[in-house]
mmJSON file of the N, C-alpha and C atoms, coordinates in Angstrom:
{"data_MODEL":{"atom_site":{
"group_PDB":["ATOM","ATOM","ATOM","ATOM","ATOM","ATOM","ATOM","ATOM","ATOM","ATOM","ATOM","ATOM","ATOM","ATOM","ATOM","ATOM","ATOM","ATOM","ATOM","ATOM","ATOM","ATOM","ATOM","ATOM","ATOM","ATOM","ATOM","ATOM","ATOM","ATOM","ATOM","ATOM","ATOM","ATOM","ATOM","ATOM","ATOM","ATOM","ATOM","ATOM","ATOM","ATOM","ATOM","ATOM","ATOM","ATOM","ATOM","ATOM","ATOM","ATOM","ATOM","ATOM","ATOM","ATOM","ATOM","ATOM","ATOM","ATOM","ATOM","ATOM","ATOM","ATOM","ATOM","ATOM","ATOM","ATOM","ATOM","ATOM","ATOM","ATOM","ATOM","ATOM","ATOM","ATOM","ATOM","ATOM","ATOM","ATOM","ATOM","ATOM","ATOM","ATOM","ATOM","ATOM","ATOM","ATOM","ATOM","ATOM","ATOM","ATOM","ATOM","ATOM","ATOM","ATOM","ATOM","ATOM","ATOM","ATOM","ATOM","ATOM","ATOM","ATOM","ATOM","ATOM","ATOM","ATOM","ATOM","ATOM","ATOM","ATOM","ATOM","ATOM","ATOM","ATOM","ATOM","ATOM","ATOM","ATOM","ATOM","ATOM","ATOM","ATOM","ATOM","ATOM","ATOM","ATOM","ATOM","ATOM","ATOM","ATOM","ATOM","ATOM","ATOM","ATOM","ATOM","ATOM","ATOM","ATOM","ATOM","ATOM","ATOM","ATOM","ATOM","ATOM","ATOM","ATOM","ATOM","ATOM","ATOM","ATOM","ATOM","ATOM","ATOM","ATOM","ATOM","ATOM","ATOM","ATOM","ATOM","ATOM","ATOM","ATOM","ATOM","ATOM","ATOM","ATOM","ATOM","ATOM","ATOM","ATOM","ATOM","ATOM","ATOM","ATOM","ATOM","ATOM","ATOM","ATOM","ATOM","ATOM","ATOM","ATOM","ATOM","ATOM","ATOM","ATOM","ATOM","ATOM","ATOM","ATOM","ATOM","ATOM","ATOM","ATOM","ATOM","ATOM","ATOM","ATOM","ATOM","ATOM","ATOM","ATOM","ATOM","ATOM","ATOM","ATOM","ATOM"],
"id":[1,2,3,4,5,6,7,8,9,10,11,12,13,14,15,16,17,18,19,20,21,22,23,24,25,26,27,28,29,30,31,32,33,34,35,36,37,38,39,40,41,42,43,44,45,46,47,48,49,50,51,52,53,54,55,56,57,58,59,60,61,62,63,64,65,66,67,68,69,70,71,72,73,74,75,76,77,78,79,80,81,82,83,84,85,86,87,88,89,90,91,92,93,94,95,96,97,98,99,100,101,102,103,104,105,106,107,108,109,110,111,112,113,114,115,116,117,118,119,120,121,122,123,124,125,126,127,128,129,130,131,132,133,134,135,136,137,138,139,140,141,142,143,144,145,146,147,148,149,150,151,152,153,154,155,156,157,158,159,160,161,162,163,164,165,166,167,168,169,170,171,172,173,174,175,176,177,178,179,180,181,182,183,184,185,186,187,188,189,190,191,192,193,194,195,196,197,198,199,200,201,202,203,204,205,206,207],
"type_symbol":["N","C","C","N","C","C","N","C","C","N","C","C","N","C","C","N","C","C","N","C","C","N","C","C","N","C","C","N","C","C","N","C","C","N","C","C","N","C","C","N","C","C","N","C","C","N","C","C","N","C","C","N","C","C","N","C","C","N","C","C","N","C","C","N","C","C","N","C","C","N","C","C","N","C","C","N","C","C","N","C","C","N","C","C","N","C","C","N","C","C","N","C","C","N","C","C","N","C","C","N","C","C","N","C","C","N","C","C","N","C","C","N","C","C","N","C","C","N","C","C","N","C","C","N","C","C","N","C","C","N","C","C","N","C","C","N","C","C","N","C","C","N","C","C","N","C","C","N","C","C","N","C","C","N","C","C","N","C","C","N","C","C","N","C","C","N","C","C","N","C","C","N","C","C","N","C","C","N","C","C","N","C","C","N","C","C","N","C","C","N","C","C","N","C","C","N","C","C","N","C","C","N","C","C","N","C","C"],
"label_atom_id":["N","CA","C","N","CA","C","N","CA","C","N","CA","C","N","CA","C","N","CA","C","N","CA","C","N","CA","C","N","CA","C","N","CA","C","N","CA","C","N","CA","C","N","CA","C","N","CA","C","N","CA","C","N","CA","C","N","CA","C","N","CA","C","N","CA","C","N","CA","C","N","CA","C","N","CA","C","N","CA","C","N","CA","C","N","CA","C","N","CA","C","N","CA","C","N","CA","C","N","CA","C","N","CA","C","N","CA","C","N","CA","C","N","CA","C","N","CA","C","N","CA","C","N","CA","C","N","CA","C","N","CA","C","N","CA","C","N","CA","C","N","CA","C","N","CA","C","N","CA","C","N","CA","C","N","CA","C","N","CA","C","N","CA","C","N","CA","C","N","CA","C","N","CA","C","N","CA","C","N","CA","C","N","CA","C","N","CA","C","N","CA","C","N","CA","C","N","CA","C","N","CA","C","N","CA","C","N","CA","C","N","CA","C","N","CA","C","N","CA","C","N","CA","C","N","CA","C","N","CA","C","N","CA","C","N","CA","C","N","CA","C"],
"label_alt_id":[null,null,null,null,null,null,null,null,null,null,null,null,null,null,null,null,null,null,null,null,null,null,null,null,null,null,null,null,null,null,null,null,null,null,null,null,null,null,null,null,null,null,null,null,null,null,null,null,null,null,null,null,null,null,null,null,null,null,null,null,null,null,null,null,null,null,null,null,null,null,null,null,null,null,null,null,null,null,null,null,null,null,null,null,null,null,null,null,null,null,null,null,null,null,null,null,null,null,null,null,null,null,null,null,null,null,null,null,null,null,null,null,null,null,null,null,null,null,null,null,null,null,null,null,null,null,null,null,null,null,null,null,null,null,null,null,null,null,null,null,null,null,null,null,null,null,null,null,null,null,null,null,null,null,null,null,null,null,null,null,null,null,null,null,null,null,null,null,null,null,null,null,null,null,null,null,null,null,null,null,null,null,null,null,null,null,null,null,null,null,null,null,null,null,null,null,null,null,null,null,null,null,null,null,null,null,null],
"label_comp_id":["MET","MET","MET","GLU","GLU","GLU","GLN","GLN","GLN","PHE","PHE","PHE","ILE","ILE","ILE","THR","THR","THR","ASP","ASP","ASP","VAL","VAL","VAL","GLU","GLU","GLU","ALA","ALA","ALA","TYR","TYR","TYR","ALA","ALA","ALA","ALA","ALA","ALA","ALA","ALA","ALA","CYS","CYS","CYS","GLY","GLY","GLY","VAL","VAL","VAL","LYS","LYS","LYS","PRO","PRO","PRO","THR","THR","THR","THR","THR","THR","VAL","VAL","VAL","VAL","VAL","VAL","GLN","GLN","GLN","ARG","ARG","ARG","ALA","ALA","ALA","ALA","ALA","ALA","GLY","GLY","GLY","VAL","VAL","VAL","SER","SER","SER","GLY","GLY","GLY","ALA","ALA","ALA","ALA","ALA","ALA","TRP","TRP","TRP","GLY","GLY","GLY","ARG","ARG","ARG","TRP","TRP","TRP","GLU","GLU","GLU","ALA","ALA","ALA","GLY","GLY","GLY","GLY","GLY","GLY","SER","SER","SER","CYS","CYS","CYS","THR","THR","THR","LEU","LEU","LEU","VAL","VAL","VAL","THR","THR","THR","ALA","ALA","ALA","ASP","ASP","ASP","LYS","LYS","LYS","VAL","VAL","VAL","ARG","ARG","ARG","ALA","ALA","ALA","TYR","TYR","TYR","MET","MET","MET","ARG","ARG","ARG","ASP","ASP","ASP","ASN","ASN","ASN","PRO","PRO","PRO","ALA","ALA","ALA","SER","SER","SER","PRO","PRO","PRO","GLN","GLN","GLN","ASP","ASP","ASP","LYS","LYS","LYS","ASP","ASP","ASP","ALA","ALA","ALA","ALA","ALA","ALA","ALA","ALA","ALA"],
"label_asym_id":["A","A","A","A","A","A","A","A","A","A","A","A","A","A","A","A","A","A","A","A","A","A","A","A","A","A","A","A","A","A","A","A","A","A","A","A","A","A","A","A","A","A","A","A","A","A","A","A","A","A","A","A","A","A","A","A","A","A","A","A","A","A","A","A","A","A","A","A","A","A","A","A","A","A","A","A","A","A","A","A","A","A","A","A","A","A","A","A","A","A","A","A","A","A","A","A","A","A","A","A","A","A","A","A","A","A","A","A","A","A","A","A","A","A","A","A","A","A","A","A","A","A","A","A","A","A","A","A","A","A","A","A","A","A","A","A","A","A","A","A","A","A","A","A","A","A","A","A","A","A","A","A","A","A","A","A","A","A","A","A","A","A","A","A","A","A","A","A","A","A","A","A","A","A","A","A","A","A","A","A","A","A","A","A","A","A","A","A","A","A","A","A","A","A","A","A","A","A","A","A","A","A","A","A","A","A","A"],
"label_entity_id":["1","1","1","1","1","1","1","1","1","1","1","1","1","1","1","1","1","1","1","1","1","1","1","1","1","1","1","1","1","1","1","1","1","1","1","1","1","1","1","1","1","1","1","1","1","1","1","1","1","1","1","1","1","1","1","1","1","1","1","1","1","1","1","1","1","1","1","1","1","1","1","1","1","1","1","1","1","1","1","1","1","1","1","1","1","1","1","1","1","1","1","1","1","1","1","1","1","1","1","1","1","1","1","1","1","1","1","1","1","1","1","1","1","1","1","1","1","1","1","1","1","1","1","1","1","1","1","1","1","1","1","1","1","1","1","1","1","1","1","1","1","1","1","1","1","1","1","1","1","1","1","1","1","1","1","1","1","1","1","1","1","1","1","1","1","1","1","1","1","1","1","1","1","1","1","1","1","1","1","1","1","1","1","1","1","1","1","1","1","1","1","1","1","1","1","1","1","1","1","1","1","1","1","1","1","1","1"],
"label_seq_id":[1,1,1,2,2,2,3,3,3,4,4,4,5,5,5,6,6,6,7,7,7,8,8,8,9,9,9,10,10,10,11,11,11,12,12,12,13,13,13,14,14,14,15,15,15,16,16,16,17,17,17,18,18,18,19,19,19,20,20,20,21,21,21,22,22,22,23,23,23,24,24,24,25,25,25,26,26,26,27,27,27,28,28,28,29,29,29,30,30,30,31,31,31,32,32,32,33,33,33,34,34,34,35,35,35,36,36,36,37,37,37,38,38,38,39,39,39,40,40,40,41,41,41,42,42,42,43,43,43,44,44,44,45,45,45,46,46,46,47,47,47,48,48,48,49,49,49,50,50,50,51,51,51,52,52,52,53,53,53,54,54,54,55,55,55,56,56,56,57,57,57,58,58,58,59,59,59,60,60,60,61,61,61,62,62,62,63,63,63,64,64,64,65,65,65,66,66,66,67,67,67,68,68,68,69,69,69],
"pdbx_PDB_ins_code":[null,null,null,null,null,null,null,null,null,null,null,null,null,null,null,null,null,null,null,null,null,null,null,null,null,null,null,null,null,null,null,null,null,null,null,null,null,null,null,null,null,null,null,null,null,null,null,null,null,null,null,null,null,null,null,null,null,null,null,null,null,null,null,null,null,null,null,null,null,null,null,null,null,null,null,null,null,null,null,null,null,null,null,null,null,null,null,null,null,null,null,null,null,null,null,null,null,null,null,null,null,null,null,null,null,null,null,null,null,null,null,null,null,null,null,null,null,null,null,null,null,null,null,null,null,null,null,null,null,null,null,null,null,null,null,null,null,null,null,null,null,null,null,null,null,null,null,null,null,null,null,null,null,null,null,null,null,null,null,null,null,null,null,null,null,null,null,null,null,null,null,null,null,null,null,null,null,null,null,null,null,null,null,null,null,null,null,null,null,null,null,null,null,null,null,null,null,null,null,null,null,null,null,null,null,null,null],
"Cartn_x":[0.882,-0.058,1.0,2.15,2.926,3.586,3.91,4.027,3.166,1.963,0.564,0.369,0.625,0.44,1.415,2.801,3.864,3.434,3.063,2.745,1.692,0.754,-0.439,0.042,0.669,1.236,2.083,3.104,4.084,3.352,2.069,1.49,0.837,0.234,-0.784,0.341,1.511,2.231,2.796,2.678,3.339,2.153,1.061,-0.202,-0.749,-0.1,-0.422,-1.972,-2.201,-3.584,-3.127,-4.309,-4.079,-4.488,-3.932,-4.071,-5.473,-6.184,-7.796,-8.206,-7.891,-8.47,-8.228,-7.185,-6.649,-7.592,-7.654,-8.553,-9.982,-10.57,-11.926,-12.006,-11.255,-11.48,-11.167,-10.271,-9.729,-10.822,-11.246,-12.361,-13.421,-13.703,-14.89,-15.304,-14.129,-14.461,-14.252,-14.592,-14.626,-13.101,-12.781,-11.765,-11.178,-12.52,-12.204,-11.229,-11.773,-10.885,-9.341,-9.129,-7.696,-7.185,-7.895,-7.199,-7.319,-8.135,-8.342,-6.729,-6.761,-5.656,-4.292,-4.267,-2.566,-2.849,-3.895,-3.731,-3.479,-3.331,-2.982,-4.09,-5.235,-6.402,-5.715,-6.935,-6.479,-7.629,-7.282,-8.369,-8.504,-9.437,-9.529,-8.595,-8.431,-7.214,-8.09,-9.249,-10.193,-9.808,-10.049,-9.803,-8.372,-7.374,-5.952,-5.601,-6.338,-6.232,-6.806,-7.933,-8.483,-7.887,-7.158,-6.435,-4.991,-4.265,-3.087,-3.58,-4.765,-5.075,-5.219,-5.637,-6.222,-4.754,-3.908,-2.47,-1.68,-1.86,-1.117,-1.601,-2.858,-3.877,-4.127,-3.618,-3.579,-2.304,-1.228,0.178,0.323,1.196,1.32,2.102,1.628,2.762,3.034,4.013,4.535,3.602,2.714,1.826,0.885,0.366,-0.566,-0.336,1.03,1.461,1.591,1.875,1.983,0.601,-0.623,-1.927,-2.356,-1.928,-2.284,-1.583,-0.576,0.182,-0.443],
"Cartn_y":[-1.051,-0.135,1.463,1.336,2.439,2.781,1.638,2.291,2.67,2.211,2.696,4.118,4.533,5.83,6.918,6.341,7.048,7.39,6.284,6.33,7.62,7.266,8.485,10.007,9.75,11.339,11.717,11.303,11.258,11.944,10.996,11.298,12.448,12.928,13.942,15.243,14.937,16.151,16.404,15.739,15.641,16.228,16.172,16.772,18.064,18.363,19.743,19.454,18.444,18.255,17.457,17.324,16.653,14.99,14.459,13.083,12.563,13.607,12.738,13.38,14.237,14.414,13.45,12.7,11.64,10.614,10.153,8.847,9.088,10.23,10.411,10.488,10.938,10.636,9.431,8.864,7.409,6.04,6.491,5.139,5.72,6.987,7.473,7.194,7.365,7.194,8.605,8.742,9.863,10.237,11.693,12.266,11.566,11.647,10.946,9.675,8.723,7.432,7.56,8.612,8.847,9.311,9.876,10.181,9.08,8.001,6.73,5.823,6.062,5.283,5.689,7.05,7.815,7.449,7.197,6.658,5.523,4.823,3.128,2.111,2.618,1.858,1.386,0.597,-0.025,0.132,0.079,0.127,-1.493,-1.782,-3.077,-2.933,-4.31,-4.292,-3.968,-3.848,-3.482,-2.12,-1.226,0.051,0.481,-0.362,0.222,0.023,-0.94,-1.623,-0.272,0.257,1.33,2.372,2.757,3.925,4.05,2.79,2.613,2.635,1.87,2.015,3.441,4.233,5.567,6.372,6.006,6.601,6.453,5.046,4.615,5.11,5.157,5.919,7.449,8.14,9.515,10.054,9.827,10.34,11.718,11.946,13.429,14.154,15.299,15.999,17.411,17.938,19.155,20.17,20.268,21.383,21.047,19.854,19.909,20.568,20.577,21.117,22.592,23.135,24.627,25.085,24.486,24.782,25.065,24.052,24.195,25.313,25.908,26.821,28.403],
"Cartn_z":[-0.143,-0.054,-0.045,0.705,0.605,-0.833,-1.319,-2.928,-3.659,-3.329,-4.214,-3.73,-2.448,-2.216,-2.562,-2.588,-3.11,-4.807,-5.37,-6.851,-7.066,-6.563,-6.759,-6.21,-5.274,-4.989,-5.992,-6.572,-7.472,-8.642,-9.347,-10.302,-10.009,-8.884,-8.473,-8.75,-8.094,-8.124,-9.751,-10.554,-11.974,-12.586,-12.001,-12.987,-12.339,-11.11,-10.449,-9.85,-9.309,-8.746,-7.373,-6.731,-5.107,-5.356,-4.622,-4.865,-4.88,-3.653,-3.717,-5.225,-5.825,-7.095,-8.099,-8.098,-8.896,-8.596,-7.278,-6.971,-7.262,-7.09,-7.462,-9.114,-10.04,-11.021,-11.662,-11.348,-11.439,-11.042,-9.952,-9.512,-8.896,-8.893,-8.131,-6.783,-6.299,-4.762,-3.924,-2.758,-2.249,-1.845,-1.779,-1.39,0.213,0.725,2.468,2.143,1.186,1.109,1.252,0.029,0.282,1.858,2.698,3.586,4.706,4.339,5.302,4.958,3.677,3.256,3.556,3.599,4.043,5.673,6.394,7.636,7.782,6.859,7.218,6.685,6.074,5.865,4.493,3.827,2.54,1.559,0.441,-0.852,-1.159,-2.094,-2.609,-3.694,-4.326,-5.576,-6.738,-6.712,-7.831,-7.852,-7.046,-6.785,-7.106,-6.712,-6.833,-8.318,-9.027,-10.645,-11.146,-10.749,-11.365,-11.275,-10.462,-10.165,-10.956,-10.917,-11.611,-13.17,-13.463,-15.129,-15.493,-14.623,-14.978,-15.213,-14.285,-14.411,-15.509,-15.84,-17.435,-18.578,-18.346,-19.26,-19.797,-18.629,-18.774,-18.363,-18.742,-18.307,-18.333,-17.132,-16.656,-17.815,-18.247,-19.358,-18.412,-19.114,-18.357,-18.413,-19.203,-19.348,-18.226,-17.733,-16.767,-15.285,-15.042,-13.714,-14.191,-15.514,-15.689,-15.577,-15.858,-15.883,-14.593,-13.851,-12.149,-11.675,-12.045,-11.235,-11.386],
"occupancy":[1.0,1.0,1.0,1.0,1.0,1.0,1.0,1.0,1.0,1.0,1.0,1.0,1.0,1.0,1.0,1.0,1.0,1.0,1.0,1.0,1.0,1.0,1.0,1.0,1.0,1.0,1.0,1.0,1.0,1.0,1.0,1.0,1.0,1.0,1.0,1.0,1.0,1.0,1.0,1.0,1.0,1.0,1.0,1.0,1.0,1.0,1.0,1.0,1.0,1.0,1.0,1.0,1.0,1.0,1.0,1.0,1.0,1.0,1.0,1.0,1.0,1.0,1.0,1.0,1.0,1.0,1.0,1.0,1.0,1.0,1.0,1.0,1.0,1.0,1.0,1.0,1.0,1.0,1.0,1.0,1.0,1.0,1.0,1.0,1.0,1.0,1.0,1.0,1.0,1.0,1.0,1.0,1.0,1.0,1.0,1.0,1.0,1.0,1.0,1.0,1.0,1.0,1.0,1.0,1.0,1.0,1.0,1.0,1.0,1.0,1.0,1.0,1.0,1.0,1.0,1.0,1.0,1.0,1.0,1.0,1.0,1.0,1.0,1.0,1.0,1.0,1.0,1.0,1.0,1.0,1.0,1.0,1.0,1.0,1.0,1.0,1.0,1.0,1.0,1.0,1.0,1.0,1.0,1.0,1.0,1.0,1.0,1.0,1.0,1.0,1.0,1.0,1.0,1.0,1.0,1.0,1.0,1.0,1.0,1.0,1.0,1.0,1.0,1.0,1.0,1.0,1.0,1.0,1.0,1.0,1.0,1.0,1.0,1.0,1.0,1.0,1.0,1.0,1.0,1.0,1.0,1.0,1.0,1.0,1.0,1.0,1.0,1.0,1.0,1.0,1.0,1.0,1.0,1.0,1.0,1.0,1.0,1.0,1.0,1.0,1.0,1.0,1.0,1.0,1.0,1.0,1.0],
"B_iso_or_equiv":[0.0,0.0,0.0,0.0,0.0,0.0,0.0,0.0,0.0,0.0,0.0,0.0,0.0,0.0,0.0,0.0,0.0,0.0,0.0,0.0,0.0,0.0,0.0,0.0,0.0,0.0,0.0,0.0,0.0,0.0,0.0,0.0,0.0,0.0,0.0,0.0,0.0,0.0,0.0,0.0,0.0,0.0,0.0,0.0,0.0,0.0,0.0,0.0,0.0,0.0,0.0,0.0,0.0,0.0,0.0,0.0,0.0,0.0,0.0,0.0,0.0,0.0,0.0,0.0,0.0,0.0,0.0,0.0,0.0,0.0,0.0,0.0,0.0,0.0,0.0,0.0,0.0,0.0,0.0,0.0,0.0,0.0,0.0,0.0,0.0,0.0,0.0,0.0,0.0,0.0,0.0,0.0,0.0,0.0,0.0,0.0,0.0,0.0,0.0,0.0,0.0,0.0,0.0,0.0,0.0,0.0,0.0,0.0,0.0,0.0,0.0,0.0,0.0,0.0,0.0,0.0,0.0,0.0,0.0,0.0,0.0,0.0,0.0,0.0,0.0,0.0,0.0,0.0,0.0,0.0,0.0,0.0,0.0,0.0,0.0,0.0,0.0,0.0,0.0,0.0,0.0,0.0,0.0,0.0,0.0,0.0,0.0,0.0,0.0,0.0,0.0,0.0,0.0,0.0,0.0,0.0,0.0,0.0,0.0,0.0,0.0,0.0,0.0,0.0,0.0,0.0,0.0,0.0,0.0,0.0,0.0,0.0,0.0,0.0,0.0,0.0,0.0,0.0,0.0,0.0,0.0,0.0,0.0,0.0,0.0,0.0,0.0,0.0,0.0,0.0,0.0,0.0,0.0,0.0,0.0,0.0,0.0,0.0,0.0,0.0,0.0,0.0,0.0,0.0,0.0,0.0,0.0],
"pdbx_formal_charge":[null,null,null,null,null,null,null,null,null,null,null,null,null,null,null,null,null,null,null,null,null,null,null,null,null,null,null,null,null,null,null,null,null,null,null,null,null,null,null,null,null,null,null,null,null,null,null,null,null,null,null,null,null,null,null,null,null,null,null,null,null,null,null,null,null,null,null,null,null,null,null,null,null,null,null,null,null,null,null,null,null,null,null,null,null,null,null,null,null,null,null,null,null,null,null,null,null,null,null,null,null,null,null,null,null,null,null,null,null,null,null,null,null,null,null,null,null,null,null,null,null,null,null,null,null,null,null,null,null,null,null,null,null,null,null,null,null,null,null,null,null,null,null,null,null,null,null,null,null,null,null,null,null,null,null,null,null,null,null,null,null,null,null,null,null,null,null,null,null,null,null,null,null,null,null,null,null,null,null,null,null,null,null,null,null,null,null,null,null,null,null,null,null,null,null,null,null,null,null,null,null,null,null,null,null,null,null],
"auth_seq_id":[1,1,1,2,2,2,3,3,3,4,4,4,5,5,5,6,6,6,7,7,7,8,8,8,9,9,9,10,10,10,11,11,11,12,12,12,13,13,13,14,14,14,15,15,15,16,16,16,17,17,17,18,18,18,19,19,19,20,20,20,21,21,21,22,22,22,23,23,23,24,24,24,25,25,25,26,26,26,27,27,27,28,28,28,29,29,29,30,30,30,31,31,31,32,32,32,33,33,33,34,34,34,35,35,35,36,36,36,37,37,37,38,38,38,39,39,39,40,40,40,41,41,41,42,42,42,43,43,43,44,44,44,45,45,45,46,46,46,47,47,47,48,48,48,49,49,49,50,50,50,51,51,51,52,52,52,53,53,53,54,54,54,55,55,55,56,56,56,57,57,57,58,58,58,59,59,59,60,60,60,61,61,61,62,62,62,63,63,63,64,64,64,65,65,65,66,66,66,67,67,67,68,68,68,69,69,69],
"auth_comp_id":["MET","MET","MET","GLU","GLU","GLU","GLN","GLN","GLN","PHE","PHE","PHE","ILE","ILE","ILE","THR","THR","THR","ASP","ASP","ASP","VAL","VAL","VAL","GLU","GLU","GLU","ALA","ALA","ALA","TYR","TYR","TYR","ALA","ALA","ALA","ALA","ALA","ALA","ALA","ALA","ALA","CYS","CYS","CYS","GLY","GLY","GLY","VAL","VAL","VAL","LYS","LYS","LYS","PRO","PRO","PRO","THR","THR","THR","THR","THR","THR","VAL","VAL","VAL","VAL","VAL","VAL","GLN","GLN","GLN","ARG","ARG","ARG","ALA","ALA","ALA","ALA","ALA","ALA","GLY","GLY","GLY","VAL","VAL","VAL","SER","SER","SER","GLY","GLY","GLY","ALA","ALA","ALA","ALA","ALA","ALA","TRP","TRP","TRP","GLY","GLY","GLY","ARG","ARG","ARG","TRP","TRP","TRP","GLU","GLU","GLU","ALA","ALA","ALA","GLY","GLY","GLY","GLY","GLY","GLY","SER","SER","SER","CYS","CYS","CYS","THR","THR","THR","LEU","LEU","LEU","VAL","VAL","VAL","THR","THR","THR","ALA","ALA","ALA","ASP","ASP","ASP","LYS","LYS","LYS","VAL","VAL","VAL","ARG","ARG","ARG","ALA","ALA","ALA","TYR","TYR","TYR","MET","MET","MET","ARG","ARG","ARG","ASP","ASP","ASP","ASN","ASN","ASN","PRO","PRO","PRO","ALA","ALA","ALA","SER","SER","SER","PRO","PRO","PRO","GLN","GLN","GLN","ASP","ASP","ASP","LYS","LYS","LYS","ASP","ASP","ASP","ALA","ALA","ALA","ALA","ALA","ALA","ALA","ALA","ALA"],
"auth_asym_id":["A","A","A","A","A","A","A","A","A","A","A","A","A","A","A","A","A","A","A","A","A","A","A","A","A","A","A","A","A","A","A","A","A","A","A","A","A","A","A","A","A","A","A","A","A","A","A","A","A","A","A","A","A","A","A","A","A","A","A","A","A","A","A","A","A","A","A","A","A","A","A","A","A","A","A","A","A","A","A","A","A","A","A","A","A","A","A","A","A","A","A","A","A","A","A","A","A","A","A","A","A","A","A","A","A","A","A","A","A","A","A","A","A","A","A","A","A","A","A","A","A","A","A","A","A","A","A","A","A","A","A","A","A","A","A","A","A","A","A","A","A","A","A","A","A","A","A","A","A","A","A","A","A","A","A","A","A","A","A","A","A","A","A","A","A","A","A","A","A","A","A","A","A","A","A","A","A","A","A","A","A","A","A","A","A","A","A","A","A","A","A","A","A","A","A","A","A","A","A","A","A","A","A","A","A","A","A"],
"auth_atom_id":["N","CA","C","N","CA","C","N","CA","C","N","CA","C","N","CA","C","N","CA","C","N","CA","C","N","CA","C","N","CA","C","N","CA","C","N","CA","C","N","CA","C","N","CA","C","N","CA","C","N","CA","C","N","CA","C","N","CA","C","N","CA","C","N","CA","C","N","CA","C","N","CA","C","N","CA","C","N","CA","C","N","CA","C","N","CA","C","N","CA","C","N","CA","C","N","CA","C","N","CA","C","N","CA","C","N","CA","C","N","CA","C","N","CA","C","N","CA","C","N","CA","C","N","CA","C","N","CA","C","N","CA","C","N","CA","C","N","CA","C","N","CA","C","N","CA","C","N","CA","C","N","CA","C","N","CA","C","N","CA","C","N","CA","C","N","CA","C","N","CA","C","N","CA","C","N","CA","C","N","CA","C","N","CA","C","N","CA","C","N","CA","C","N","CA","C","N","CA","C","N","CA","C","N","CA","C","N","CA","C","N","CA","C","N","CA","C","N","CA","C","N","CA","C","N","CA","C","N","CA","C","N","CA","C","N","CA","C","N","CA","C"],
"pdbx_PDB_model_num":[1,1,1,1,1,1,1,1,1,1,1,1,1,1,1,1,1,1,1,1,1,1,1,1,1,1,1,1,1,1,1,1,1,1,1,1,1,1,1,1,1,1,1,1,1,1,1,1,1,1,1,1,1,1,1,1,1,1,1,1,1,1,1,1,1,1,1,1,1,1,1,1,1,1,1,1,1,1,1,1,1,1,1,1,1,1,1,1,1,1,1,1,1,1,1,1,1,1,1,1,1,1,1,1,1,1,1,1,1,1,1,1,1,1,1,1,1,1,1,1,1,1,1,1,1,1,1,1,1,1,1,1,1,1,1,1,1,1,1,1,1,1,1,1,1,1,1,1,1,1,1,1,1,1,1,1,1,1,1,1,1,1,1,1,1,1,1,1,1,1,1,1,1,1,1,1,1,1,1,1,1,1,1,1,1,1,1,1,1,1,1,1,1,1,1,1,1,1,1,1,1,1,1,1,1,1,1]
}}}
């Protein structure tokens, strides 16, 4: 789970958004879910797979971060 959290945080930073935004867009879960995961909770494998697929299919680009600034 730690690697998943790290990967989502890195992707979010590269896109210029918050990790909660990534998981909401990717898996339709609430932003509160992210807080629970950071606090030591875990998500289902189905949810993790959805988030990873979203990040893979929507790579961060330099303009993403510039647009958020």
